[in-house]
C-alpha positions as CSV (number, residue, x, y, z in Angstrom):
1,M,-19.2,-1.3,-14.4
2,K,-19.2,1.6,-11.8
3,S,-17.8,4.9,-13.0
4,V,-17.3,7.6,-10.3
5,R,-15.8,11.2,-10.5
6,L,-14.9,13.7,-7.8
7,R,-13.6,17.3,-7.9
8,I,-10.9,18.0,-5.3
9,D,-9.8,21.5,-6.1
10,G,-11.2,22.9,-2.9
11,P,-9.2,24.5,0.0
12,N,-6.7,22.5,2.1
13,K,-7.5,21.4,5.6
14,E,-7.1,24.3,8.1
15,I,-4.3,23.4,10.4
16,R,-4.1,25.6,13.5
17,P,-2.9,25.3,17.1
18,G,-6.1,23.8,18.7
19,K,-6.7,23.1,22.3
20,L,-3.7,20.9,22.8
21,S,-1.1,23.0,21.2
22,A,0.4,24.0,24.6
23,N,1.0,20.4,25.4
24,N,4.4,20.2,23.8
25,G,6.7,17.9,25.8
26,R,10.4,17.5,25.4
27,D,12.6,14.8,27.0
28,P,16.2,15.3,28.2
29,Y,17.4,13.9,24.9
30,G,15.7,16.6,22.8
31,R,12.9,14.4,21.5
32,S,9.4,15.9,21.6
33,F,5.7,15.3,21.1
34,G,3.1,18.0,20.4
35,F,-0.2,18.7,18.7
36,T,-2.1,20.8,16.2
37,N,-5.9,20.7,15.9
38,F,-5.6,17.9,13.4
39,Y,-2.6,15.7,14.1
40,M,0.1,14.8,16.6
41,T,3.7,15.8,16.0
42,K,6.9,13.9,16.8
43,N,10.1,15.9,16.9
44,G,8.2,18.7,15.2
45,A,7.0,16.7,12.2
46,P,3.4,15.4,11.6
47,T,3.0,11.8,12.7
48,I,0.2,9.2,12.8
49,P,0.9,7.0,15.8
50,V,-0.2,3.4,16.1
51,V,-1.2,2.5,19.7
52,G,-1.6,-1.0,20.9
53,E,-3.4,-2.0,24.1
54,F,-1.6,-4.7,26.2
55,H,-2.7,-5.3,29.8
56,F,0.5,-6.3,31.6
57,S,-1.4,-7.8,34.5
58,R,-3.1,-10.2,32.2
59,F,0.1,-11.8,30.9
60,S,3.1,-13.6,32.4
61,Y,5.8,-11.0,33.3
62,L,8.4,-13.6,32.2
63,H,7.3,-13.0,28.6
64,W,6.5,-9.3,28.6
65,E,9.7,-8.3,26.8
66,E,9.1,-10.8,23.9
67,E,5.5,-9.7,23.5
68,L,6.5,-6.0,23.5
69,L,9.0,-6.8,20.8
70,K,6.3,-8.5,18.8
71,M,4.1,-5.4,19.1
72,K,7.0,-3.2,18.0
73,A,7.7,-5.5,15.0
74,G,4.0,-5.2,14.2
75,G,4.4,-1.5,13.8
76,V,3.0,-0.4,17.2
77,N,4.9,2.7,18.4
78,I,2.9,3.6,21.5
79,I,1.7,1.1,24.2
80,A,-1.4,1.6,26.2
81,T,-2.2,-0.3,29.4
82,Y,-4.7,-0.3,32.3
83,V,-3.8,-0.4,35.9
84,F,-6.7,-2.4,37.4
85,W,-7.2,-1.3,41.0
86,I,-8.8,-4.6,42.0
87,F,-5.7,-6.5,40.8
88,H,-3.4,-4.4,43.1
89,E,-5.5,-3.8,46.2
90,E,-7.9,-6.8,46.4
91,D,-7.7,-6.6,50.2
92,E,-8.1,-3.1,51.6
93,G,-4.7,-1.5,52.4
94,I,-2.6,-4.3,51.0
95,F,-1.1,-3.4,47.6
96,E,0.5,-6.0,45.3
97,W,3.1,-4.9,42.8
98,G,5.0,-8.1,42.2
99,G,5.0,-10.7,39.4
100,E,2.3,-10.0,36.8
101,R,1.3,-6.9,38.8
102,N,4.8,-5.4,38.5
103,L,3.9,-2.1,36.9
104,R,7.4,-0.6,37.2
105,H,9.0,-3.6,35.4
106,F,6.6,-3.2,32.5
107,V,7.3,0.6,32.3
108,D,11.0,-0.1,32.4
109,L,10.7,-2.6,29.5
110,C,8.8,0.0,27.5
111,A,11.6,2.4,28.1
112,K,14.2,-0.1,27.2
113,H,12.6,-0.7,23.8
114,D,11.8,3.0,23.1
115,L,8.0,2.4,23.3
116,P,6.1,5.5,24.6
117,L,3.3,4.5,27.1
118,I,-0.2,5.7,27.8
119,L,-1.2,4.7,31.4
120,R,-4.9,4.3,32.0
121,I,-5.1,4.5,35.8
122,G,-8.9,4.5,36.6
123,P,-10.0,4.3,39.4
124,F,-12.8,2.9,37.2
125,C,-11.3,1.1,34.1
126,H,-13.9,-1.5,33.0
127,G,-11.9,-3.7,30.6
128,E,-14.3,-6.5,31.4
129,V,-12.8,-6.8,34.9
130,R,-14.9,-7.4,38.1
131,N,-16.7,-4.2,39.1
132,G,-14.9,-2.4,36.3
133,G,-11.7,-2.7,38.3
134,I,-13.0,-1.3,41.6
135,P,-12.3,-3.6,44.6
136,D,-15.2,-5.3,46.2
137,W,-14.5,-3.8,49.6
138,I,-15.1,-0.3,48.3
139,F,-18.8,-1.1,48.0
140,N,-19.1,-1.8,51.7
141,K,-18.0,1.8,52.4
142,P,-20.5,4.7,52.9
143,L,-19.5,6.6,49.7
144,E,-20.6,7.3,46.2
145,I,-18.3,5.9,43.6
146,R,-17.1,7.9,40.5
147,S,-18.0,11.2,42.1
148,N,-16.4,13.9,44.2
149,D,-17.6,12.3,47.4
150,A,-14.9,12.9,50.0
151,N,-14.7,9.3,51.1
152,Y,-14.4,8.1,47.5
153,L,-11.7,10.6,46.8
154,F,-9.8,9.5,49.9
155,Y,-9.4,6.0,48.4
156,A,-8.8,7.3,44.9
157,R,-6.0,9.5,46.3
158,R,-4.4,6.6,48.1
159,L,-4.5,4.5,44.8
160,Y,-2.9,7.3,42.8
161,R,-0.2,7.8,45.4
162,E,0.6,4.1,45.2
163,I,0.7,4.1,41.4
164,A,2.9,7.3,41.4
165,K,5.4,5.5,43.6
166,Q,5.7,2.7,41.0
167,V,6.2,5.1,38.1
168,K,8.3,7.8,39.8
169,G,10.9,9.3,37.4
170,T,9.4,7.6,34.3
171,F,7.4,10.4,32.7
172,F,8.6,11.6,29.3
173,Q,9.9,14.9,30.5
174,E,12.1,13.0,32.9
175,G,13.5,10.7,30.2
176,G,10.9,7.9,30.7
177,P,8.3,6.4,28.4
178,I,5.0,7.7,29.9
179,I,3.6,10.4,27.7
180,A,0.0,10.4,28.8
181,V,-2.4,9.3,31.5
182,Q,-6.1,8.5,31.2
183,L,-8.2,9.3,34.2
184,E,-11.4,7.2,34.6
185,N,-13.0,5.5,31.6
186,E,-16.3,6.1,29.8
187,F,-17.1,8.6,32.6
188,M,-20.7,9.8,32.4
189,H,-21.3,7.3,29.6
190,C,-21.6,3.8,31.2
191,G,-20.9,1.7,34.2
192,A,-20.2,-2.0,34.6
193,P,-21.9,-5.0,36.3
194,L,-21.8,-4.6,40.1
195,D,-20.3,-8.1,40.7
196,A,-19.3,-7.2,44.3
197,W,-23.0,-7.7,45.3
198,G,-23.2,-11.1,43.7
199,Y,-23.5,-12.1,40.1
200,K,-27.0,-10.6,39.4
201,N,-28.0,-9.9,35.9
202,G,-28.9,-6.3,35.2
203,V,-27.3,-4.8,38.4
204,F,-24.9,-2.1,37.2
205,M,-22.6,0.5,38.8
206,S,-23.0,4.2,38.4
207,S,-21.8,5.8,35.1
208,G,-20.4,8.6,37.2
209,K,-21.5,12.0,38.6
210,G,-20.0,15.5,38.5
211,G,-18.8,15.6,34.9
212,N,-15.7,17.7,34.3
213,E,-15.6,18.8,37.9
214,H,-14.8,15.2,39.0
215,L,-12.2,14.7,36.2
216,A,-10.6,18.0,37.3
217,E,-10.4,16.7,40.9
218,L,-8.9,13.4,39.7
219,R,-6.3,15.3,37.7
220,R,-5.5,17.5,40.7
221,I,-4.8,14.5,43.0
222,A,-2.9,12.7,40.2
223,E,-0.6,15.7,39.8
224,E,-0.4,16.2,43.5
225,A,0.9,12.6,43.7
226,G,3.6,13.4,41.1
227,M,1.9,12.1,37.9
228,R,2.3,15.0,35.4
229,P,2.3,13.7,31.8
230,I,2.6,15.8,28.7
231,F,-1.2,15.4,28.2
232,F,-4.2,13.5,29.6
233,T,-6.6,11.4,27.6
234,V,-10.3,10.7,28.0
235,T,-12.7,8.3,26.4
236,A,-15.1,10.7,24.7
237,W,-17.9,8.7,23.1
238,G,-21.6,8.4,24.1
239,G,-21.7,11.9,25.6
240,A,-18.9,11.3,28.1
241,A,-17.3,14.2,29.9
242,V,-14.3,15.9,28.2
243,P,-12.2,18.5,30.0
244,E,-11.4,21.5,27.9
245,S,-7.7,21.8,28.5
246,D,-4.7,19.5,28.2
247,T,-6.8,16.4,27.4
248,L,-7.0,14.4,24.1
249,P,-10.6,13.0,23.6
250,M,-10.4,9.5,22.1
251,L,-13.0,7.5,20.3
252,A,-14.0,3.8,19.8
253,G,-15.1,1.7,16.9
254,Y,-16.6,-1.8,17.2
255,A,-18.4,-3.8,14.6
256,Y,-18.9,-7.2,16.4
257,T,-20.6,-6.2,19.7
258,P,-22.0,-8.9,22.0
259,W,-23.8,-6.3,24.0
260,I,-26.2,-5.8,21.0
261,P,-28.4,-8.8,20.4
262,N,-28.9,-9.9,16.8
263,Q,-26.5,-7.1,15.7
264,P,-27.3,-5.6,12.3
265,P,-24.4,-4.6,10.0
266,S,-22.6,-1.6,11.6
267,K,-21.9,1.9,10.2
268,E,-18.2,1.5,11.1
269,F,-17.3,0.7,7.5
270,I,-19.0,3.8,6.0
271,Y,-16.8,6.9,5.2
272,R,-17.4,10.2,6.8
273,D,-15.4,13.3,7.8
274,L,-14.8,12.4,11.5
275,H,-13.1,15.8,12.2
276,V,-16.4,17.5,11.3
277,T,-19.0,14.8,12.1
278,P,-17.8,12.1,14.5
279,A,-19.5,8.8,14.6
280,E,-20.1,9.1,18.3
281,R,-22.2,11.6,20.3
282,V,-19.6,13.9,21.8
283,H,-19.5,16.9,24.0
284,Y,-16.6,18.9,22.6
285,D,-15.7,21.0,19.5
286,T,-14.2,18.3,17.3
287,L,-12.4,20.9,15.1
288,D,-10.1,21.8,18.1
289,Y,-8.6,18.3,18.5
290,P,-7.1,15.5,16.3
291,V,-9.4,12.6,15.6
292,A,-7.9,9.8,17.8
293,Y,-9.0,6.3,18.5
294,C,-8.1,4.4,21.7
295,E,-10.5,1.6,21.2
296,M,-10.6,0.6,17.5
297,A,-11.5,-3.0,17.5
298,G,-8.5,-5.3,17.3
299,G,-11.0,-8.1,17.8
300,M,-13.7,-8.8,20.4
301,Q,-14.0,-10.8,23.5
302,V,-16.5,-13.7,23.7
303,S,-19.1,-13.8,26.4
304,Y,-21.3,-16.5,27.8
305,H,-24.3,-15.3,25.8
306,A,-22.6,-14.1,22.6
307,R,-19.5,-15.5,20.8
308,P,-18.9,-13.2,17.8
309,F,-16.2,-14.2,15.3
310,V,-14.1,-11.2,14.1
311,P,-12.5,-11.9,10.7
312,A,-9.1,-10.4,10.1
313,E,-10.4,-8.5,7.1
314,S,-12.6,-6.4,9.4
315,V,-9.7,-5.1,11.5
316,E,-7.8,-4.1,8.3
317,A,-11.0,-2.5,6.8
318,M,-11.9,-0.5,9.9
319,T,-8.4,0.8,10.2
320,L,-8.4,2.1,6.6
321,V,-11.9,3.5,6.8
322,K,-11.1,5.5,10.0
323,L,-7.8,6.6,8.5
324,A,-9.6,7.8,5.3
325,S,-12.2,9.5,7.5
326,G,-9.6,11.7,9.2
327,S,-8.3,9.7,12.1
328,N,-4.7,10.6,12.7
329,L,-4.1,8.3,15.7
330,L,-4.9,4.6,15.4
331,G,-5.4,2.8,18.7
332,Y,-6.3,-0.9,18.9
333,Y,-8.2,-2.4,21.7
334,M,-7.1,-5.1,22.2
335,Y,-3.8,-5.4,20.3
336,H,-2.6,-8.2,22.6
337,G,-4.9,-10.5,24.6
338,G,-4.3,-12.0,28.0
339,S,-5.6,-14.0,30.9
340,N,-7.3,-12.8,34.1
341,P,-5.4,-13.6,37.2
342,V,-7.2,-15.6,39.9
343,G,-7.9,-13.5,43.0
344,K,-7.5,-14.4,46.6
345,K,-11.3,-14.8,47.1
346,G,-12.3,-16.0,43.6
347,Y,-12.2,-14.9,40.0
348,L,-11.7,-11.4,38.9
349,N,-13.7,-11.5,35.6
350,E,-16.9,-9.6,34.8
351,Y,-19.8,-12.1,35.4
352,A,-20.9,-12.5,31.8
353,L,-17.4,-13.3,30.5
354,P,-15.1,-16.2,30.8
355,K,-13.3,-16.4,34.2
356,I,-9.8,-16.6,32.8
357,T,-9.5,-16.0,29.1
358,Y,-9.3,-12.5,27.6
359,D,-7.9,-13.5,24.2
360,Y,-10.1,-11.0,22.5
361,Q,-9.3,-12.5,19.1
362,S,-6.7,-9.8,19.0
363,P,-3.7,-9.6,16.6
364,L,-1.5,-11.1,19.3
365,G,-3.4,-13.6,21.4
366,E,-3.7,-14.7,25.0
367,F,-0.6,-16.8,24.8
368,G,1.3,-14.8,22.2
369,R,-0.6,-16.4,19.2
370,I,0.1,-14.4,16.0
371,G,-3.2,-13.9,14.2
372,D,-3.9,-13.1,10.6
373,S,-4.9,-9.5,11.5
374,Y,-1.4,-8.9,12.8
375,D,0.0,-9.2,9.3
376,R,-2.7,-7.2,7.7
377,I,-2.5,-4.1,10.0
378,R,1.3,-4.3,10.1
379,A,1.3,-3.4,6.4
380,I,-0.8,-0.3,7.3
381,S,1.5,0.6,10.2
382,L,4.5,0.5,7.8
383,F,2.7,2.8,5.5
384,V,1.8,5.4,8.1
385,Q,5.3,5.3,9.6
386,A,6.9,6.0,6.2
387,F,4.3,8.4,4.8
388,G,2.4,9.6,7.8
389,D,4.0,13.0,7.7
390,V,2.5,13.4,4.2
391,L,-0.9,12.0,5.0
392,A,-1.5,13.6,8.4
393,P,-2.1,17.2,7.2
394,M,-4.4,16.0,4.4
395,G,-8.1,16.7,4.8
396,T,-10.9,14.3,4.1
397,V,-13.1,14.7,1.0
398,V,-16.2,12.5,1.1
399,P,-17.9,12.0,-2.3
400,E,-21.6,13.1,-2.2
401,G,-23.8,10.5,-0.7
402,Q,-21.0,8.3,0.8
403,S,-21.9,9.1,4.4
404,D,-25.5,8.2,3.8
405,I,-24.9,4.8,2.4
406,E,-26.8,2.2,4.3
407,S,-24.6,-0.5,5.9
408,T,-26.7,-3.1,4.1
409,D,-26.1,-1.6,0.7
410,T,-23.8,-4.0,-1.2
411,E,-24.1,-2.3,-4.6
412,S,-22.7,1.2,-4.0
413,L,-19.0,1.7,-4.4
414,R,-17.5,2.9,-1.1
415,W,-14.7,5.3,-1.5
416,C,-13.1,8.5,0.0
417,V,-10.2,10.8,-0.6
418,R,-7.6,12.5,1.6
419,Q,-5.8,15.3,-0.2
420,S,-3.8,18.5,0.0
421,D,-2.9,20.7,-3.0
422,G,-4.3,18.1,-5.3
423,A,-2.1,15.3,-4.0
424,G,-3.2,12.5,-1.8
425,F,-4.7,9.1,-1.5
426,V,-7.9,7.4,-2.7
427,F,-9.3,4.9,-0.2
428,L,-11.5,2.0,-1.4
429,N,-13.5,-0.3,0.9
430,N,-15.3,-3.4,-0.2
431,F,-15.9,-5.0,3.3
432,Q,-18.9,-4.8,5.5
433,D,-19.5,-6.8,8.7
434,H,-22.3,-9.4,8.6
435,M,-22.6,-9.0,4.8
436,D,-21.2,-10.6,1.7
437,M,-20.0,-7.9,-0.7
438,P,-19.8,-8.5,-4.4
439,D,-16.8,-7.8,-6.7
440,H,-16.9,-4.4,-8.3
441,N,-15.5,-3.3,-11.7
442,V,-14.5,0.3,-11.2
443,K,-13.3,3.4,-13.1
444,M,-12.5,6.5,-11.1
445,A,-11.6,10.0,-12.1
446,L,-10.4,12.9,-9.9
447,E,-10.7,16.5,-11.2
448,T,-7.7,18.4,-9.9
449,A,-6.2,21.8,-10.6
450,R,-3.5,20.0,-12.6
451,G,-6.0,18.1,-14.7
452,T,-8.0,14.8,-14.6
453,I,-6.4,11.8,-12.9
454,R,-7.9,8.4,-13.8
455,F,-7.6,5.0,-12.0
456,P,-6.5,3.2,-14.1
457,S,-5.3,5.3,-17.1
458,E,-7.1,2.8,-19.4
459,G,-9.6,0.0,-18.7
460,H,-11.0,-0.6,-15.2
461,L,-10.1,-1.9,-11.7
462,L,-11.4,-5.1,-10.2
463,L,-12.2,-4.5,-6.6
464,K,-12.7,-7.9,-5.1
465,S,-15.0,-8.8,-2.2
466,G,-13.4,-7.9,1.1
467,T,-10.6,-5.9,-0.4
468,C,-9.6,-2.5,0.9
469,A,-7.0,-0.4,-1.0
470,V,-5.2,2.9,-0.8
471,L,-4.1,4.4,-4.1
472,P,-1.7,7.4,-4.2
473,F,-1.9,10.3,-6.6
474,G,0.0,13.5,-7.2
475,L,2.8,12.7,-4.9
476,D,6.5,13.6,-5.0
477,L,8.4,10.4,-4.4
478,A,12.1,11.4,-4.0
479,G,11.7,13.9,-6.9
480,V,9.7,11.6,-9.1
481,H,6.2,13.0,-9.7
482,L,3.7,10.1,-9.3
483,I,0.5,11.1,-11.1
484,S,-1.3,8.0,-10.0
485,A,-0.8,4.4,-9.0
486,T,-3.1,1.4,-8.7
487,A,-0.7,-0.3,-6.3
488,Q,-0.6,0.5,-2.6
489,L,2.4,2.2,-0.9
490,L,4.1,0.1,1.8
491,T,7.3,1.9,2.8
492,K,10.5,3.7,1.5
493,L,14.2,3.2,2.2
494,E,17.4,5.1,1.5
495,S,20.5,3.0,0.6
496,N,23.8,3.9,-1.1
497,G,22.5,7.3,-2.2
498,E,19.4,5.8,-3.8
499,T,15.8,5.7,-2.9
500,V,13.7,2.5,-2.9
501,I,9.9,3.0,-2.9
502,V,8.0,-0.2,-2.0
503,F,4.5,-0.8,-3.2
504,F,2.3,-3.9,-3.2
505,A,-0.4,-5.1,-5.6
506,H,-3.8,-6.2,-4.4
507,D,-5.3,-9.3,-6.0
508,G,-7.5,-8.1,-8.9
509,L,-5.9,-4.6,-9.1
510,A,-3.4,-4.7,-11.9
511,P,-0.5,-2.4,-10.8
512,E,0.1,0.7,-12.9
513,Y,2.3,3.7,-12.3
514,L,1.7,7.0,-14.2
515,L,4.8,9.2,-13.9
516,S,5.3,12.8,-15.2
517,K,7.8,12.9,-18.0
518,S,9.3,16.1,-16.7
519,S,10.6,14.4,-13.6
520,V,12.1,11.3,-15.3
521,S,15.3,11.0,-17.5
522,S,15.1,7.3,-18.1
523,I,13.2,4.1,-17.1
524,E,14.3,0.5,-17.0
525,S,11.2,-1.7,-16.4
526,G,13.0,-5.1,-16.3
527,A,10.4,-7.8,-16.7
528,G,7.7,-5.2,-16.8
529,A,6.7,-2.8,-19.5
530,Y,6.2,0.9,-20.0
531,K,4.9,3.3,-22.7
532,E,4.3,6.9,-23.4
533,H,0.9,8.4,-22.6
534,G,0.9,12.1,-23.6
535,D,3.1,14.0,-21.1
536,S,3.5,10.9,-18.9
537,W,5.0,7.4,-18.7
538,V,2.7,4.5,-18.0
539,I,4.5,1.6,-16.3
540,H,3.1,-1.9,-15.8
541,P,5.6,-3.4,-13.4
542,A,6.4,-7.1,-12.9
543,V,5.2,-8.1,-9.5
544,G,7.3,-9.8,-6.9
545,K,10.3,-8.9,-4.7
546,Q,12.8,-10.1,-7.4
547,H,11.6,-7.4,-9.7
548,Q,12.2,-3.6,-9.8
549,V,11.7,-0.6,-12.0
550,V,14.7,1.7,-12.1
551,I,13.9,5.4,-12.6
552,T,16.7,7.9,-13.2
553,R,15.9,11.6,-12.6
554,S,17.5,14.4,-14.7
555,T,19.7,15.0,-11.7
556,G,21.1,11.5,-12.0
557,H,19.4,10.4,-8.7
558,I,18.1,6.8,-8.9
559,V,14.7,5.9,-7.6
560,R,13.7,2.2,-7.6
561,F,10.1,1.0,-7.4
562,V,9.6,-2.5,-6.0
563,T,6.1,-4.0,-6.3
564,L,5.5,-6.8,-3.9
565,T,2.7,-9.3,-4.1
566,R,-0.1,-9.0,-1.6
567,S,1.3,-12.1,0.1
568,E,4.8,-10.6,0.3
569,S,3.4,-7.4,1.8
570,Q,1.8,-9.5,4.6
571,Q,5.3,-11.0,5.3
572,A,7.1,-7.7,5.4
573,Y,8.7,-6.1,8.5
574,R,10.8,-3.0,8.9
575,F,13.7,-3.0,11.4
576,N,16.7,-0.9,12.2
577,L,19.2,-3.8,11.9
578,W,22.9,-4.0,11.6
579,G,23.3,-0.2,11.2
580,E,20.6,0.4,8.6
581,D,16.8,0.6,8.3
582,R,15.9,-2.7,6.5
583,L,12.8,-4.2,4.9
584,V,12.7,-7.9,5.9
585,I,10.3,-10.4,4.2
586,S,9.8,-13.8,5.6
587,N,7.2,-16.5,5.9
588,S,8.3,-16.9,9.5
589,S,7.4,-14.4,12.3
590,L,10.1,-11.9,13.2
591,I,11.4,-9.8,16.0
592,V,14.7,-8.1,16.6
593,K,16.5,-8.3,20.0
594,N,20.2,-7.4,20.7
595,E,21.0,-6.9,17.0
596,Q,19.7,-10.4,16.2
597,L,16.9,-11.3,13.9
598,I,14.8,-13.9,15.7
599,C,12.6,-16.1,13.5
600,T,9.6,-18.1,14.9
601,S,8.4,-20.7,12.4
602,Q,4.8,-21.9,12.8
603,E,3.8,-25.3,11.4
604,Q,6.8,-25.4,9.1
605,N,10.5,-26.2,9.5
606,H,11.7,-24.5,6.3
607,F,11.4,-20.8,5.7
608,E,13.0,-17.9,3.8
609,V,14.3,-14.5,4.9
610,S,15.0,-11.7,2.5
611,L,16.7,-8.4,3.3
612,L,16.6,-5.0,1.7
613,P,19.1,-3.3,1.4
614,A,21.1,-6.4,0.5
615,F,23.4,-7.6,3.3
616,T,27.1,-7.9,2.2
617,G,28.5,-9.6,5.3
618,E,28.3,-13.2,6.4
619,I,24.8,-14.3,7.6
620,Q,24.7,-16.8,10.4
621,F,21.8,-18.8,11.8
622,N,22.2,-20.3,15.3
623,H,25.9,-19.2,15.0
624,E,26.4,-21.3,11.8
625,P,27.0,-19.6,8.4
626,I,24.2,-20.1,5.8
627,Q,24.2,-19.6,2.1
628,A,22.7,-16.3,0.8
629,R,21.8,-15.3,-2.8
630,E,20.8,-12.2,-4.6
631,Q,17.2,-11.8,-5.4
632,G,16.7,-8.5,-7.2
633,L,17.5,-5.8,-4.6
634,F,17.2,-8.4,-1.8
635,T,19.7,-10.8,-0.1
636,S,17.7,-14.0,0.5
637,C,18.6,-17.1,2.4
638,E,16.7,-20.3,3.2
639,V,16.7,-21.9,6.7
640,S,15.8,-25.4,7.8
641,V,15.3,-26.5,11.4
642,P,14.4,-29.8,12.9
643,A,10.7,-30.5,12.7
644,Y,8.9,-30.4,16.1
645,E,6.3,-33.1,16.6
646,P,4.4,-32.6,19.9
647,V,3.6,-35.7,21.9
648,V,0.0,-35.7,23.2
649,N,-1.3,-38.5,25.4
650,I,-5.0,-38.5,25.9
651,Q,-6.8,-40.2,28.8
652,Q,-10.5,-40.3,29.0
653,P,-11.6,-41.5,32.5
654,F,-15.2,-40.6,31.8
655,D,-17.3,-39.8,28.7
656,H,-17.4,-36.1,29.5
657,I,-13.7,-35.7,30.6
658,A,-10.5,-35.8,28.7
659,I,-7.0,-35.4,30.2
660,L,-4.3,-34.2,27.8
661,D,-0.7,-34.8,28.8
662,I,1.5,-32.8,26.4
663,D,5.2,-33.6,25.9
664,S,5.3,-35.9,28.9
665,E,8.2,-38.0,27.4
């Protein structure tokens, strides 16, 4: 049994303007983005964005829209993409902007689906592309790349002008989706293999020269070309250059790194206060900027010499560890994998990586595959979308010794708190890359100005191996004072004048809600149970979407708690559908397009769809009415479709060759 205690009656996080406070952008429709020193704002309110990297030029343009809708359904609310120079000007002076290279079409699709966009325009991008994205022919010129060399800037200026033509009129202030531009990448930190001179092991390009002066010159020529975003971004790790004004420094976190031979367990799953002590060596005052990630591992690309396997649990765990540690912008690289195009003269991959595939084991794969990590981090995205305005201003409180835990330590309990005025969230992590963690029996106590809060109120918690959890305390939930909970918040909805708060129960963590009596008039626990505990009510809810706890406040307002199973939380989506925000739970994959709920069933021809708030109209599937039933607060329906059996004919002309003919009949 592990018993831990933490006093959290210290001062709140200091929120002040910071270096980006002047970068408030407003579009013609009155929408806005801005910054404090600690978080981003959207329409004036604190927000925690979820950014997903998707390289348009690595995917068929015929399916961009469907994949963007998958990303949006997954909780991504900002898209990031590279513009790889070598893909667009493989031959000097001949720019290609059609098909998979049609940047304007991709930008327009982001606008259509209300997805803000961060454009990463190089000239050097890396992204495991040949020469880091710089065309071969540049290296035959008498110039110094990644510097203020006049000849290099001539070609950079020409590139920027061509990009600017493609995105003209699409910046946020103009009513378009582009909110930010990244100039360069990992500048003054690292280069890439110099493949233009032949595939030679160990021959690398320059990491850059000139520091902030070069970035300032790139910004000047970008703005001269017409690219004036609300703010710029820069990759800030490893001592990279960071301009002092109008630029958001962004970090990276990778645990499965093929560039480190025989990699030991990483420190990425250890809590720290990133706003004070970032994990990376940085050259800027961290207290002036929000902690933001642009390359938090959504997976990892295999190479010819290393093929790491990235478990879905690691993506979820890293997200929650960084969130607990103060990150207020979650950016996944990659969120969506892809395929390198074949160039006119050969392949466009970096030499040590596969020629075509760039699947990256990401939440959405090279051909649109939906991975297990997609479901796990979607639940986190739903949480920060619903409660990010509450969480974003909360400072990180790291229990003594937590930041010094060795990554190989499997015995210590790993935990952290974010709080403000004695309210907040306890974060628990029992995952470590390259290690097997044991189950932990845990009792926790928080000493607050309002008194001691225990998790649970009686007994202990079972934190299973690989489990990460976020437990709320001291929160006002639609007027109900939640003292503590051992279930995790998922989302909240308003319907018919009532509030529905949706939690989910982790396997091994018995759900319990401790409510202040003063905020509650009556409780109906249904199949669950409740009892008095001093000045509070202790509720042990029944778990599953068919159950609910009905709480009536003294004002008469009704608040309903729904406690989903862990499995149900992994099947949950939130859409604005048929005039209302709805929670939709299904064992099929879902997107919404043109007011239709589109279900994609994998490996099964029978699935269920449940809607909250309940839908009172006729439900049709493929234009045919289907039977619906009430299931607690949900309307549920079952759908069957004809089973699909692929036909695969295999010919093997030689022992080492197999020819697969799929669906030839």
